[in-house]
Each structure stands twice: as structure tokens, then as C-alpha cells.
N, C-alpha and C positions, 0 to 999 in steps of 0.2 A: 572515464570512469571515476576518477578522483573528483572532478568537478561535480558530477551527479551526487556523490557521497557528501560533499560539502554543502550542496544545496539542500539535501534532505536533513542534514544535521542543523542547518540554519533555520529551516522551517520548523523543526521540532523545538528548537530553543526559543524562537519567537512566540510560538503558541504557549509554551510553558511560561515565558515571561509575562505575557498578557494575562494569563490566568492568575499568576502570582500578584500582579498589580491590582486586579480586581479583589483578590483575597485580602490584600493589605488594606484596601479601603473598607472592606466589610468588617475586618477586625477592629480598625480604627473607629468605625461608626459604633460598633458594639461597646468599645471602651468609653467613647465620648458620650453617647446618648443613652445607652441602657445601663451601663455600670457607673457612668459619670465619675470616672477617675480624675484626679488632679483638680477639677474645677466644676462647679455646678453649671447646668445648661440653662440659658435664659429662653431660647427659642427651640422647640422640638421639631427640627426640620426632618422631613422624610428622607429615606436613603436615596430615592430616585432624584431628589433635588441636587445630589452631588454627581449623578451620572453625567449630566451635561452642564458645564463643560469639563469638569475636573477629571473624573475617571476616564472619560473619553480622551481628554488631552494627554493624560499620563500613558494610556494604552497605545497611543500613536507616537508621542514624542520620545519616550524612553527607548523603545525599540529602534526608532529612527536614528537617535544619537549613537546607540550601541552599534548599529549597522554602519554608520559613518566611520566609526573607529575600528571597523572590521572585527568586532567582538563575536560575530556569529560564524565567521569563516576562517579566521586565522587564529587557531588555538595552539598550534605546535610551538612548544618552547615557552608558553606563558605559564606563570605560577598562579596559585590561588590568589595571592596578594595583587597580582596584575589584574585579575578579573574583578576583585573587590574595588580596586581603584576605578576601573571603567564603569562599574555599576554605580558607585557612589557619585561619580562625576555626572552621569546621565540623570540620575534621580535628583541630585541637588540642583542641577541646571533647570530641570522641569519644575521643581518645587519653588524656586525663586520666581519663575514666571507665573506659576499658579497662585502664590501668595499675593503677587501684585494684582492679579485678576480678582482675587477674593476681596481685596481692599477696595477696588473700584466698583465691583458688582455686588450690590446689596450686602455691605459689610456686617450688618446686624443679623443677617440670616445664616450666612456661612460661618462655620467655626474654623478659624485659622489654626487652632490647636489640633483639630482633627486632621487637617492637611499635614501638619508637622508630624503627628503620630503615624499617619499613613506613609509618609516618606521614610521615617526611621524603620518602620516595620518592613517596608519594601526593600530597603538596602539589606536588612538582615536576612530576609527570605531569599532574595536573589543571590546573595553571597552563599547561603547554604545550598541553594540549587546548583551553583557552580562547583562547590566542594563535592557534592554528590556526583555531578557529571564527570569531574576529573577523576574521582575514585572509580567510576564505571569504566572510563577510558583507560585507566591504568590496568584494571582487571582484563579488559579486552586485549590490550597490547601484550600482556604476559602470555596470552594464548595465541599471539601472532596475528590478531585481528586489528587492522588499522596501522600496521607497521609497514614502513616504506623500506624496501630493500635498495641499498645504494652501493655503488662502486666508487672508490676514490682513485682519481687519476693523479699519480705522483705520490711518492712515499718520503718526501723530504720533511722539513720542519713544519711547513704549513699543513701537509697531509696528516702528520701526527697530531697537530692541534685539533683537526676535525675528529680524529679518533678519540682523543681524550675527552672531547665534549660529548661524544656518544657514550663513552664508558661512564662518565660522571653524571650524565643527564639521561637516564633511560626513559624519563617522561617525555623526551622529544619524539619518541616513537620511530627511531631509525634502527635498522639492522645492517651493519656493514658486511657484505658478502665477501669482500676482499679488496685488494688494490692492485693497480698495475703501475709499472715503472720500467723505463728502458734500461736502467742500471741493473745488470743481471744479479748483482749481490742483493739488491733490494727487491727486485721483481720476483725472485724465486725464494725469498726468505719469508719471515713472518714477524709481526709485531704483536705480541700477546696473542689474543684469540683471532687476530686478523691475518689472513693468509695472503701471500703474494701470488698473483695469478698470471705473472709473466709480463711481457712487454706491452706497450700501448697498442700495438697492432692486433693483440688478442681481444680488444675491447668489444668488437661486434659479436664475436662468438660468445663471450662472457655474458653480454646483455641478453642474448637469447637463451643460453643454457641456465642462467641463474635467475631468470625472470626479474630482471632489474627494473625498479621503478624510477630511479634517479641516478644521475652521474654528477659527482662533485669534482670539479677540475681545480687542482692546486698547483698547476705548473706556472713557472715564472713567465713574464711577458715575452722573453726572447724565444719562447716556444709558440709565438702567436699563430704561426701557420698550422702547427699541430692542433692548437686549441680550436681554430676555425674549422679544421677538418673534423674534430670530435663533435663540435656543435652541429655541423651538417649531418653527421652520422646519427646523432641522437634525434634530430628533427625528422629525419626520414623514418626513423623507427618509432616516432611519437613518444620518445622518452624525454622527460624533463632533464635539462642539463644546467648546472649552476657553476659559476666561477668564483673562487675566492680571490679577492683583489690582490694584485701584486704587491700592494703596500705592505702586506704581512710578511713579505720576504725580507723586509728591512730588519725586523725584530720579531721575537716571539712573544712580546709582552703587550703592554698597554699602548693604545694609540689614542691621543687626545687631539680633538679638532677645535680650533679657536679661529678668530678672525682679526685682521688688522685693517680697520677702515673698509671692511667689505672684502678684503683679500683673505682667502682661507689659508690658515697655517696648520700644519700637522706636526705634532710632537710625538716622538717614539721613545719609549723608555724600556730599558732592559728588565728582565724578570728579577725582581727583588722588592722587598718592602721598603717604603720610604721611612725616614727617621720618625715622622709622626706616627705611622702605622706600627713601627717597632715599639715605640714608647707606649702606645695604647695597648698593644698586645702584652707588653711586659706588666703593665698595671693589672690587666685581667689575670695574667698568670699568677702574680703574687697574691691577689685576692682569693682565687680559687684554691691555690696550693695551701695558703694559710688556713682556709676553712677546712680543707681535707685533713690537715694535721691536727687542728683544734678538736674536731669531732671524730677523727678516725684513729687516734692513738690507741684506743682499746683493741681495735682490730689488728693494728700493727703488733701489739704485744701478744695477742693470742696466736697469730700466725708464727711469730718468732718462737713461741713455746712449742707449737706443733712441729716445726722444723727440727728443733733441738731434740725432741722426744723421738722423732721418726728416724733420723739418720745422723751419723757423726759428721762434723764439719761446721763451718761458719753459717750464720743465719743469712748473711747477704752474699750475693754473687756480684763480683766486680769485673768489668770488662772495658777495654778501650774501644770507644766508638768515634766515628768521624761526625763532627757537627757543622755548625754554620760556617760557611766559607772554608771548608776543609780543616777546621781546627779540631784536633783530637781532645777527647775528654773521657773521664771514667764514669761509666753508667752504673747505677745501683739497681739491683733487683733482688727479690727474695729467692734464695737458692732453691731450685726445683729439680736439680740433678745431683748425682753422687759426685763426690770430689774427684777431680781429674777428668771430668767428662770432656773437656775441650781437647784433650790429647787423644781421644778416641774417634775423632771426626774422620780421619783417613780410613780407619778400619770399617766405618759404617757408611762410606761414601756410596756404596752400591744400593743402599736403602733410601737414599735421598729422594724425596717426592717433589721437591721444588725445582723450578727451572732457573736458568740464568745463574747468577752468582750466589743465590740463596741456598741454605742447607736446612731442610725441615723433614722430620719424620713424624707421621701421625701418631704411632705408638712407639715413641722413642724408648729403647731399652735402658737408657741412662737415667730416666726419670725415677724419682722416689715416689712412694705412695702419696705423700702429701703434695709433692711436686706436681704430680699428674692433675690433682684437683686444682692447684694454684694456676696451672697453665690453662686448663679448660675455662676457669672463671676469670682469667687475666689478673688475678690478685697478686701474682708475682711481679707485676709492673708497678705496684703502689709506691715502693721506695724511690721511684723516679721523681716524686714530688721534691726530693732534696736537690736533684739536678735542676728542677725548675726554679727553686728558690736561689740556687747559685747562679742562675742565668745561663746555664749550659743547654737547657731544653725549654720547650714551651709545653703548655697543656695540650695544644692541638698543633700538629705539623707533620712533616714526613717522618717515616721510620728512620732512626739513626743506624747507619750501616757500620759494619766492622771494616777494618783496613783492607783485608783481602777481597771483600766485595767491591770496594771502590776501585781497586786495581783492575777489575774486570769490566768496569763501566764503559759503555760507549760514550761519545762526546755529549749526546743529548741527555743521557742519564744523569750527568753531573749537574744539570740545572736544578735538581731537587735539593742540592746542597746550598742553594742561594739563601735559605732561611733557616732559622733554628729548628731542629728536629722536635717531634712531639710525642707525648705519651699515647695519644690517639690521633687519628687522622681520617681523611676522606676514604682511603683505601680500607681502613679497618671496618668502617660502617658500610662498605660496598662489596663485601665478600671475604675480607681478611685473607686467611691462608688459602682460600679457594681460587684466588686470583693468580695469574701468572706474574712474573716479575715485571715485564714490560707494562702490563696493565696497572700495576702498583705505581710505577713511575709516571705513567700518563695521568693518573689521578692526582699524584703529588704535584705535578706541574700545573694541572688545572686548578688545584687549590691555591697555589701561589699567585696565579694570574687573576683569580676571582676572590681573593681574600677580603673579608669584611668581618666586623664583630658578630654580625648576624649569622654568617657562615660558621664561625667558630661555635656559637651557641647551638646552631642546628646540629652540627657534628656531635657535640657533647650530649645533646638530648637523644640522638640516634645511637650513641654508644651504649647508653644504659641498657636497653633491651637486648642488644647484641651480647653484652657481657653477661647479663642474667641468663640468657638462653644458651650461651657458649657457642654461638654460630660461627663456624669456620675457624675456631681457635684450636691449635695444637702445637 
């Protein structure tokens, strides 16, 4: 069934690409010969003169190159930039060959400028078509169309890595129906939204009951007999089964492969930013925090005045939090609750709407009128730019926990403390307070493993609409 769907998608994309290639040549011909942009035409060649060999060459070669790169069948996990790279590579390669042909075949008749214009137009239109296709794919997956239902075998560190990839990358189109593990504590528990479905022996029943499309095995190789048994079971039921390499059991972080005179060498590094990454991140933090203070001080002054007029007490709320490598620091926020609110936590424990070690109430009775607005808009977080300037926090990073929360952490939760905490982060733009605590941690660790300046910029851009709309904030 999946193969037929891939074939139909591939055929649809190939037809669309061929139409776009022909449209690109038509537009380039219009610009070159009719509108005569950029340069006057010496010879008025008819459009049909370009059909053979150039339009025909592009219509065959570009789809063939894309097909060779599996650009029509393997879309899962690819970003728009991945598609743009593939399209640019296919068009550029064909364009180089075509320009060489134009130079050899009647160079005074064929316009090489037209070929160049057609190539540029082609890359632009094919990239736009990919963006539209990805958007449609996203809409369909939100409605459960094209989503693959998977079961994870093993709830250890590698199993959690698969889970956080699914949480952080909904565009992958996977839905985890649950996981199995022979450890009764893990197999009967839950990790965020993902439920334990019992021991490995339950897998055949689960596959049938949950209509599973795929099984992902994250067991270590010393379970090789069980792994082979699971593979045979999946093969009998025509279910795809994939194995996460045992190499990931060594570490939960980055694996680098190099070679020494043809001998492959594997380097494994623990989760943490390198010195160079920390330095680059620090420069970005100082730049962004400085801009925020330079242009945002009127907002700071207005909020301070509103807090003073609304309720008695200080403008700023100070609290000890745990930061990078378990180091404590004092965090600054605009006060959004009445004085002494921290002492009322025990009395309000029954109203707690968060799971795990977190404490959150949607309509917290301790909030002031101004404070409710500040929390919905996340403006209460603005003073944390001072923590950023002092080097205690970053603009983007995991949420800084309080000491009592850290005391309740499981061992894998503590990995989120390997980097500086942030004012915003991946979990804030992926659901904020609507997420469970385990899901927040999964996203934080995913962020640490995949950090890049581009990821920070993406999170910042995604934070803006979340803050303006107040999604999931309370």
C-alpha cells in the first residue's frame, strides 16, 4: 500500500516538474524575445527552435537526476532547503550541459542568456512547488492522512531519542502509538504522551490492535535473538521493521565518522556544546540582549509603572534557579503575583495542572490583574535579558528549573542541564504549557543534540507569533 502511494506521488511530481520546466522556458522566451529585457536580440528565433534539443533535454534530464537522488519517493524528514538543494543541483547540472551544446550548435541562433534565464526561473518555480507540496503534506498529516503509526521496542536512552525526534519533528509524519519494554517499570509506565504497552511478548497483539505501520527496534545487540524474532514476526505480518544501530548505546549525542587511510573511525561525544559553539552562542546572546535593552527600555519602564500602580510590592520577582552544569543563579522576572505567592504553593497543590515536578495553574488565584496580562503575553520574562548579559542564561535554551524540581528529576532528565538555560526554547514554540514535562525534556535534549545558529534563529522567529497570540501560556 505504501509503495503504491509513493509511486502515485512520484508520478504526480514528475508531471508537475515537466510542466514547470516548459513554463520556465516559455517565460524566459517572453522576457528575452518579446520584452527584450537586459539585452537586445540580434536574431529572432522561433520558440519551436528551442524545443529540440533544449526544452526536451531539460524535461528528461532534470527529472532523471531528481529521481536518481530519490527526490520523488523519499520525502520523509526532508526540509524545504533540502528540496531546494536537490532542485538547484539538477537544474544547474543540466544547464551546464545545455550551455555547452548551445555553444557548439549554431551559437549565433540560440540565446545563452535565455537558457540562463530559464534555469533561474526553473529553480525558483520548482522550489515554490516544493514549498506548496510540503504545506499540503503538513495539512494532510494534521488530519492523520499519510501518518505512519509506529511502535518503539525498548524504552531506554535510544528509545527516548526516537521519541524526542518525533516530538520535535512533526513534519516527519510519525505517530507513536506506544512502546514495549521487558522492564515492568518502563513497560507499564509512560513518557510524556507515549504510553507503555507492556512487555515485548505483547508486540504481535499490539500490531494488530493498533494497526501499526512500522516497528522501530532500539534494543542493544545483546538482545540479538529477540531482535531476530521481532524481525521475523514483522516480516510475517508484512510490517516494516527498522533497527536503530547499537552504536547509539555508547552515547546519546553526536557520532562523527572519519577515516584513517581507509580505516573507518567513529568518534562519540557526550551531550554538550563545544567551546566554539558556546562562544558563538554567547556572541549572539550579547548582540540580541543588547538590542532588546536599547530599543525596549520604554516598554520596561511602562510595565514597571503598571505593576506599581496595580499592587503593592517590588517590580521584579527574584528566584533561585538551576543553570548550566547545575550552577544556581538568581533569575529576574516582572512580578506577576501578589507578594508571598511562593509560600502558598502547598495550599494550592490540589489545583496543579502540570505533571512531573512542575507546578502550574491556568487561572492562578495568586496573579494580579497586570500579572495575568504579563504572563499571557510572556512579557514577565523580559528582565531575563539581564541574566543573559551576566552569562547566566541564553536567549534560546532549556527552561531554567527551580531546585525542588531538579530533586525530582530522573537521570535522563538531568541532560537538559548540560547547556545554559534560555528565555525561549524549542518546547515553548512546540506547545508551551500544553506539553507534559517529559515532552518538554525530550524537546530540550533534542535541541542540545541538534543545536546550530540557524536553529536558534528559527526558534526566535517561531517565538514571535506564539507570544503575540499567547498560545499555551499561563
